[in-house]
C-alpha positions in Angstrom: 94.0 123.9 190.6 96.9 123.2 188.3 97.4 119.5 188.8 95.0 116.7 189.9 95.5 113.9 192.5 95.1 111.4 189.7 98.0 112.9 187.8 100.1 113.0 191.0 99.4 109.3 191.5 100.4 108.5 187.9 103.7 110.4 188.5 104.5 108.6 191.8 103.7 105.2 190.2 105.1 105.4 186.7 108.1 107.8 187.2 109.2 105.9 190.4 109.6 102.8 188.3 110.9 104.5 185.1 113.8 106.1 186.9 115.1 102.8 188.3 115.3 100.6 185.2 118.8 101.4 184.0 121.8 101.3 186.3 120.1 101.2 189.6 119.6 97.4 189.5 123.3 96.6 188.7 124.5 99.1 191.3 122.5 97.3 194.0 123.7 94.0 192.7 127.3 95.1 193.0 126.9 96.2 196.6 124.3 94.0 198.1 124.4 90.9 195.8 121.4 88.6 196.0 120.0 90.7 198.9 119.5 93.7 196.8 115.8 93.6 197.5 116.5 94.4 201.1 118.5 97.5 200.2 115.8 98.8 198.0 113.2 97.9 200.6 114.9 100.1 203.2 114.9 103.2 200.9 111.3 102.6 199.7 110.1 102.0 203.3 111.5 105.3 204.5 110.3 107.2 201.4 106.8 105.7 201.7 106.5 107.1 205.2 107.6 110.5 204.1 105.3 110.5 201.1 102.4 109.7 203.4 103.4 112.4 205.9 103.5 115.1 203.1 100.2 113.8 201.5 98.5 113.9 204.9 99.8 117.4 205.5 98.1 118.5 202.3 94.8 117.5 204.0 95.5 120.0 206.7 96.2 123.1 204.7 95.4 124.8 201.4 98.8 126.6 201.4 101.6 125.8 199.1 105.0 124.8 200.5 106.2 128.3 199.6 103.3 129.8 201.5 104.0 127.8 204.6 107.6 128.8 204.5 106.8 132.5 203.9 104.3 132.6 206.8 106.8 130.9 209.2 110.2 132.2 208.1 109.4 135.3 206.1 109.7 135.8 202.4 113.5 136.0 202.4 113.7 132.6 204.3 111.2 131.0 201.9 113.2 132.2 198.8 116.5 130.9 200.3 115.0 127.5 200.9 113.4 127.4 197.4 116.8 128.3 196.0 118.3 125.3 197.8 115.6 123.1 196.5 116.2 124.3 193.0 119.9 123.4 193.3 118.8 119.9 194.6 116.6 119.3 191.6 119.4 120.2 189.3 121.6 117.8 191.1 118.9 115.1 190.9 118.9 115.4 187.1 122.6 114.9 186.6 123.0 111.1 187.0 119.7 110.3 185.2 120.9 112.6 182.3 124.2 110.7 182.0 122.4 107.4 182.2 120.0 108.4 179.4 122.9 109.5 177.2 124.7 106.2 177.6 121.5 104.1 177.3 120.2 105.8 174.2 123.6 105.4 172.5 124.2 101.8 173.6 120.7 100.4 172.8 119.3 102.5 170.0 122.1 104.4 168.1 125.4 102.7 168.8 126.9 103.7 165.5 126.4 107.5 166.1 128.6 109.5 168.5 127.0 109.6 172.0 126.8 113.4 172.3 125.4 113.8 168.8 122.6 111.4 169.7 121.7 113.0 173.0 122.2 116.8 172.6 118.8 117.2 170.8 117.2 116.2 174.1 118.0 119.6 175.4 115.7 121.3 172.9 112.9 119.3 174.4 114.1 119.9 177.9 114.3 123.7 177.4 110.7 123.7 176.0 109.3 121.5 178.7 111.3 123.1 181.5 109.4 126.4 181.2 106.0 124.7 181.5 104.0 124.7 184.7 102.2 122.1 186.8 99.3 121.9 184.3 101.8 120.6 181.7 103.4 118.2 184.2 100.0 116.7 184.9 99.1 116.4 181.2 102.4 114.7 180.5 101.6 112.2 183.3 98.3 111.4 181.7 100.0 110.7 178.4 102.9 108.7 180.0 100.8 106.5 182.2 99.1 104.2 179.6 102.4 104.0 177.6 104.2 102.9 180.8 101.6 100.3 181.8 101.6 98.6 178.4 105.3 98.7 177.8 106.4 97.5 181.3 103.8 94.7 181.1 105.3 93.7 177.8 108.8 93.7 179.3 107.7 91.6 182.3 105.8 89.2 180.1 109.0 88.5 178.1 111.3 88.2 181.1 109.5 86.6 184.0 109.4 83.1 182.3 113.2 83.1 182.3 113.6 84.0 185.9 115.2 81.5 188.2 114.2 82.5 191.8 116.9 80.2 193.3 119.4 82.9 192.3 118.0 85.0 195.1 118.6 82.2 197.6 119.7 82.0 200.4 118.3 85.3 201.6 119.7 87.6 204.2 123.2 86.1 204.0 124.8 89.3 202.8 126.5 91.3 205.6 124.3 94.0 207.1 126.9 96.7 206.2 126.5 95.8 202.5 122.7 95.8 202.6 122.6 99.2 204.4 125.5 100.4 202.2 123.4 99.6 199.1 120.5 101.6 200.5 122.7 104.6 201.5 124.7 104.7 198.3 121.6 104.8 196.1 119.6 107.1 198.4 120.2 110.1 196.1 117.8 108.5 193.6 114.9 108.8 196.0 113.4 112.3 195.6 109.7 111.7 195.2 108.7 113.4 198.5 110.2 116.6 197.1 107.9 116.4 194.1 104.9 116.2 196.5 106.2 119.2 198.4 106.2 121.2 195.3 102.7 120.0 194.3 101.3 121.0 197.7 98.6 123.6 197.4 98.4 123.2 193.7 95.8 120.4 193.7 92.4 120.1 195.3 92.6 117.6 198.2 89.6 115.3 198.9 89.0 112.7 201.5 91.3 109.7 201.4 93.6 111.3 198.8 96.6 110.8 201.1 95.9 107.1 201.0 95.6 107.1 197.2 98.9 109.0 196.8 100.8 106.8 199.2 99.4 103.6 197.7 100.4 104.8 194.3 104.0 105.2 195.5 104.0 101.9 197.3 102.7 100.2 194.1 105.5 101.7 192.1 108.0 100.5 194.8 106.6 97.0 194.6 107.0 97.0 190.9 110.6 98.1 191.2 111.2 95.3 193.7 109.6 92.8 191.3 111.8 94.1 188.5 114.9 93.7 190.7 113.9 90.1 191.5 113.5 89.3 187.8 116.8 90.9 186.9 118.8 89.1 189.5 116.8 85.9 188.9 117.9 85.9 185.3 121.6 87.0 185.7 122.5 85.9 189.2 126.0 86.8 190.3 126.9 88.5 187.0 124.0 91.0 187.4 126.4 93.7 188.5 128.0 93.7 185.0 124.7 93.8 183.1 124.2 97.5 182.5 120.8 99.0 181.4 118.8 96.2 183.1 115.6 96.9 181.3 117.2 96.1 178.0 118.7 92.9 179.3 115.9 91.1 181.0 114.0 90.1 177.9 117.0 89.0 175.8 116.3 85.3 176.5 112.6 85.3 175.5 112.2 82.3 173.3 110.4 84.1 170.4 113.4 86.4 169.9 115.1 83.7 167.8 112.2 83.8 165.4 110.9 87.4 165.3 114.0 89.4 166.4 114.3 92.1 169.0 110.5 92.8 169.5 111.3 94.1 172.9 112.8 97.2 171.3 109.2 98.4 170.8 108.6 98.4 174.5 112.0 100.0 175.2 111.3 102.8 172.8 108.0 103.4 174.6 109.5 103.3 178.0 112.2 105.8 176.9 109.4 108.4 176.4 108.4 107.9 180.0 112.0 108.0 181.3 112.6 111.3 179.5 109.5 112.9 181.0 110.6 111.7 184.4 114.0 113.3 183.9 112.6 116.6 182.7 110.3 116.7 185.8 113.5 117.6 187.8 114.2 120.5 185.3 110.6 121.7 185.5 110.7 121.8 189.3 114.1 123.4 189.4 112.8 126.2 187.2 109.7 126.5 189.4 111.9 126.9 192.4 114.2 129.4 190.7 111.1 131.5 189.8 110.0 131.6 193.4 113.5 132.2 194.7 114.3 135.0 192.4 110.9 136.5 192.1 111.6 136.7 188.3 108.6 135.2 186.5 110.4 134.3 183.3 110.5 130.5 183.2 111.7 130.5 179.6 115.0 132.2 180.5 115.4 130.2 183.7 114.8 126.9 181.8 117.4 127.9 179.3 119.8 128.7 182.1 119.2 125.3 183.9 119.7 123.4 180.7 122.9 125.3 179.8 124.2 124.2 183.2 123.2 120.6 182.5 124.6 120.5 178.9 127.9 122.1 180.1 128.2 119.3 182.8 127.4 116.7 180.2 130.0 117.9 177.8 132.7 118.6 180.4 132.2 115.3 182.3 131.4 113.2 179.2 134.2 110.7 179.9 134.0 110.7 183.7 130.6 109.2 184.4 132.1 106.6 186.7 133.6 109.3 188.8 130.4 111.3 188.8 128.5 108.2 189.9 131.0 107.4 192.6 130.8 111.0 194.0 127.0 110.8 194.1 127.1 107.4 195.8 129.5 108.5 198.5 128.2 112.0 199.2 124.8 112.8 197.8 123.0 110.6 200.3 123.5 113.6 202.7 121.5 115.9 200.4 118.9 113.2 199.9 118.4 112.8 203.6 118.1 116.6 204.1 115.8 117.4 201.2 113.8 114.2 200.7 113.4 113.2 204.4 114.1 115.9 206.9 112.6 118.8 205.0 109.3 117.1 204.1 108.9 115.9 207.7 109.8 119.3 209.0 107.1 120.9 207.0 104.7 119.8 209.7 106.4 122.3 212.0 105.6 125.2 209.7 102.7 127.6 210.5 99.6 126.6 208.7 95.9 127.3 208.8 94.1 124.0 209.2 91.2 123.3 206.9 87.8 123.8 208.4 
């Protein structure tokens, strides 16, 4: 087996949180206001059900998702669907890539041109992108303790400054705004697709579906807690506070004495965020290998990263437009690939475990 259930649980917990610490909170604040938790809860509720459905399906078959597709739709059909998933993973990397570029420049290297700071990331991405599930699992093992320590540090410095009355009164935001917040940020919810790709590549044991699902739910609850802290600190101006994780600890009393000690945790969290971003590249390369039948992940990783770096350079000054486009239209792709496709996998021909 190429990846373990423990490593999958680490991914669904740590990466779920790490990918929602930058612009996701202020986007929800802008659309749903103090009821941003309800918008997030809708998306996480749906995704938790889908994650459980895929995890439970893994208990019923030893086949990979590609194997299920091949046995049901034929090899050509399976390759076409994997090609579509490859394109979806590339799309899923675009907004986080722009977020990371802006974040790294604004927080760590604001006196260096943004592209100059971020372009070296693609050397790492090309290298990591050609690695398989074994590497993905080992990266999760490394990232998990880093994530736990650093996020605990951030919460410890921020929770004391949280004013929960900023979240009151609850459920006063119009329903269209709450559901609008859920829909416009749905493109960020791709975790069931990760599990589809891992299917058949790990040894399933009794109760693993519950462990996997609870790991995702734990990550979701941590995100909800972070959203509550963020809005509890900034209230109605939350929508203008970009890169939320760098803002929640600013008012920690000890800052006046020892300086920006939170930067230690932010540097550590950045490591986890980058691995979470690269996971999309790794899975895109995996899907392209299956789609093309060309087992040359090095060349395919280079190709995927060339596409991403071209988009980054071409759209460097148009991130707002990119984000608007994703918010208005990419929920359709998210529903198809992260909800409909995983649930539809139950209809594929499988051989139940004895």
